[in-house]
N, C-alpha and C positions, 0 to 999 in steps of 0.2 A: 381354949376358946370353945364356947358352946357353939353348935350350928344353929343359925337364925332360921326361923320360920318364916315362909313366903306364902302368904294367904291368897287364895282366889276367892274374891267375894262374889256370892250369888244371892241374887234378890228375886223372891217369887211369891205368888198367890196360891193357895191350896184350899180345896173345899171339903168340909166334913159333911156327908151324906149318909145318914144312918137309917136303918130299918129296925126297930126294937134295939137290941144291943149288937147289931152287926154294921160293920162300916163297909162302904164301898171303897176298893183300893185297886191300883193298877199293878200289873206285872212289869217291873222295870227292866229295860234291855240295855241301858248304858249309865255312864256316869258312876259317880261314887255309891250309888244304891242299886246298882244292876244286880239282877238276880234276886232281889227282894221285892216285897210289897212296898208301894209308896202311895201318897195321895194324889188324886187327879189335881193337876195344876202346872205351873211353871212361871216362865219369864214374861215380862211384858215386851209387846213390839213397840217400835218409836211412836210416841205420841198417844199410846193406847192408855186409858184410864185402868185402875186396879179393879174395878168390877168388870169392865168389857174383858179384860185379859182373863178373869176367872171364868166368866161365860164361855169364851172361846176355848180356853185350855180344857176345860171339863168337857166340852162338846168333841173336841178334837180326839181326846183320850178315851172317851166312854160312849160317845154317841148320845148322851142325854143333854136336853136344853134344860137349864136351872135357872133359879131365881135365887139370889143371895138375900138370905133372911137376916143376917147380922153379922158384923165384924167381932171375932172371938178375941182377936188380939195378934201381937207379934212376938215372936220368939226367935232366938238365933242358937244355932248349932255350931260346934267347931269339931273337927274330926281329921285325921291324917288323909291326905289324898295326894299322891304324886302324880301330877298332871302338867304337862308342858314345864314351865319354869317353877311350878308351884309345889310346895310340901304339904300344905294343908288346905282345907276348905272352911270358909266362913259363911255359913248359908243362913240368910235372914229370910224367914217365913212369916207372911201374913195369912192367919186362918180365918176362913168364912164358914159360916153354918149355911149351907145351902139345902134346896129342896129341888125335886124334879118337878118340871112343868110340861115336859114332852120328850120325845124321842123314845129309842130303845137301845139297850146295850148292845154294842158292836164290838167286833175285833178292829181296831183303827186301821185306817190307810197308812202304810209305812212311806215316810218321805224324811228328807234331810231334817234333823231335829226331831223327830217323832221317837219318843223313847218309851212308848207304851206298847206292851204286846197283847194287852186285853184287861178284863176286869174281873174282880171276884169278891164275893162277900165273905168277909172274915170277922171272927168274934175275938175279943181280948185274949181268949184261951189258945188261939191259934197263932199268936204272935210271940216271937222272941227276937232277941238282938241278931241272931242268925238270919232269919227269914224277913225282917221288916226293918224299913228305914227309922230313923230317929223321929221323922215326921209322924209315921203311923203310931208309934209307941208313945208319941206326946198327944196325939189325937184321942188315943184311948184313956190316957190320964184325964184329959179334959172332959171326954164323956162320962167319966166317973165322978169328977170333982167340980166340974165347971170352972176350972182354973188352970190357965197355963203357966202360971208362974212369971217370974221376971228374970231369973238368973239364966244366964247361957247354959245350955246343955252341951257338955264337953265329953266327947267319945275319944279318949286318948288311946284306946286299945282297938280302934276301928279296923276291920279287915275288909278290904274289897274282895269281893267274890267273883 
């Protein structure tokens, strides 16, 4: 009998903020993407709209106030992640193109649930599966093609660092 997978489903909003060919990312401190670059963003609070969550998460993780320019799309990722009683992660991500309207880059305040250690500008040449989350890899793909695709991104050999 094959072992059955038990998925933890995670839903979040994520912002693509670029300057030229560089992308603003956070350095992740916890979760399945820890010790990798990730996009600013995260989960919604009770009753919070997608746009309000995007603005709040971006500000908490980067110190920047943003406006959402448009919805890029939704894509999902599947990867192994042993956490609690789960064997795998099913991460559903809503991507937004955002622009800065205020604030300055900060090292974020650390609190329960904060998983950003700070920000960094990176180029596509700086990214690998070893140092970047699937969300970042997909963001650079979108920056080049303007297409997220529709097929789930499956990383069956994903390693937590």
